[in-house]
C-alpha positions as CSV (number, residue, x, y, z in Angstrom):
1,X,-16.6,7.1,37.0
2,X,-19.4,4.9,38.4
3,X,-18.4,1.9,40.5
4,X,-20.3,-1.2,41.5
5,X,-18.8,-3.5,44.1
6,X,-20.5,-6.8,45.0
7,X,-19.5,-8.6,48.2
8,X,-20.7,-12.2,48.2
9,X,-20.6,-14.7,51.1
10,X,-22.5,-17.5,49.3
11,X,-24.1,-18.0,45.9
12,X,-27.4,-16.8,47.5
13,X,-26.0,-13.9,49.6
14,X,-24.5,-10.8,48.0
15,X,-24.4,-7.2,48.8
16,X,-24.3,-4.6,46.0
17,X,-22.8,-1.2,46.5
18,X,-23.0,1.5,43.8
19,X,-21.2,4.9,44.0
20,X,-19.4,7.5,42.1
21,X,-15.6,7.7,42.3
22,X,-15.9,11.3,43.5
23,X,-17.3,10.0,46.8
24,X,-14.3,7.9,47.6
25,X,-12.4,10.8,49.2
26,X,-9.1,9.1,49.7
27,X,-5.8,8.3,48.0
28,X,-4.5,4.8,47.2
29,X,-2.0,5.1,50.0
30,X,-4.7,6.0,52.5
31,X,-6.8,3.0,51.2
32,X,-3.8,0.6,51.6
33,X,-3.1,1.9,55.1
34,X,-6.7,1.3,56.0
35,X,-6.7,-2.3,54.7
36,X,-3.4,-2.9,56.5
37,X,-4.8,-1.6,59.8
38,X,-8.0,-3.6,59.4
39,X,-6.0,-6.7,58.5
40,X,-4.1,-6.4,61.7
41,X,-7.0,-5.3,63.9
42,X,-9.2,-8.2,62.8
43,X,-6.3,-10.7,63.4
44,X,-6.4,-11.9,59.8
45,X,-4.2,-14.9,58.9
46,X,-3.3,-15.8,55.3
47,X,-0.9,-18.6,54.4
48,X,0.8,-17.8,51.2
49,X,3.6,-19.9,49.5
50,X,5.8,-16.8,49.1
51,X,5.2,-15.4,52.6
52,X,4.0,-12.1,51.0
53,X,0.4,-10.9,51.6
54,X,-0.8,-9.2,48.5
55,X,-3.4,-6.4,48.5
56,X,-6.0,-8.8,47.0
57,X,-5.4,-11.2,50.0
58,X,-5.8,-8.3,52.4
59,X,-9.1,-7.3,50.8
60,X,-10.5,-10.8,50.9
61,X,-9.3,-11.5,54.4
62,X,-10.6,-8.3,55.8
63,X,-14.1,-9.1,54.3
64,X,-13.9,-12.7,55.6
65,X,-12.8,-11.8,59.1
66,X,-15.1,-8.8,59.4
67,X,-18.0,-11.0,58.6
68,X,-21.2,-10.8,56.6
69,X,-23.1,-8.8,59.2
70,X,-21.1,-5.7,58.5
71,X,-22.1,-5.8,54.9
72,X,-25.7,-6.8,55.5
73,X,-26.4,-3.7,57.4
74,X,-24.6,-1.5,54.8
75,X,-22.6,0.0,57.7
76,X,-20.3,3.0,57.3
77,X,-17.4,0.5,57.7
78,X,-18.7,-1.5,54.7
79,X,-19.1,1.6,52.7
80,X,-15.5,2.5,53.4
81,X,-14.4,-1.0,52.6
82,X,-16.0,-1.0,49.1
83,X,-14.8,2.5,48.3
84,X,-11.2,1.7,49.3
85,X,-11.3,-1.6,47.4
86,X,-12.4,0.2,44.3
87,X,-9.7,2.9,44.8
88,X,-6.9,0.3,45.1
89,X,-8.1,-2.1,42.4
90,X,-9.0,0.7,39.9
91,X,-11.9,-1.1,38.4
92,X,-15.5,0.0,37.7
93,X,-17.0,-3.4,38.6
94,X,-15.6,-5.6,41.3
95,X,-16.9,-8.9,42.8
96,X,-15.4,-9.8,46.2
97,X,-16.4,-13.5,46.5
98,X,-15.5,-14.3,50.1
99,X,-16.7,-18.0,49.9
100,X,-14.5,-18.7,46.9
101,X,-11.7,-16.4,48.2
102,X,-11.6,-14.7,44.8
103,X,-11.9,-11.2,43.3
104,X,-13.4,-10.8,39.9
105,X,-13.7,-7.9,37.5
């Protein structure tokens, strides 16, 4: 399966990553653990009415707190981020809109 993940920080700034699912090289559990660790390491803070932090909140917060620079340089960290996001969300096309704090498919 081919994936395309777009990470956007504004309407004029977006970073497009395309890859095959065979290059993900991880399980959903490994991807969740990675997002949990990054969420903690980056000091992410999400206020939710239920007190639960959903995986979508983790993905958006990790992107926000990591910052645009990590995606602009298409760093190995950013490559891992998009592959793990695709693995967890199970979609071919994903848009991570950091400015709007939303994920679209």
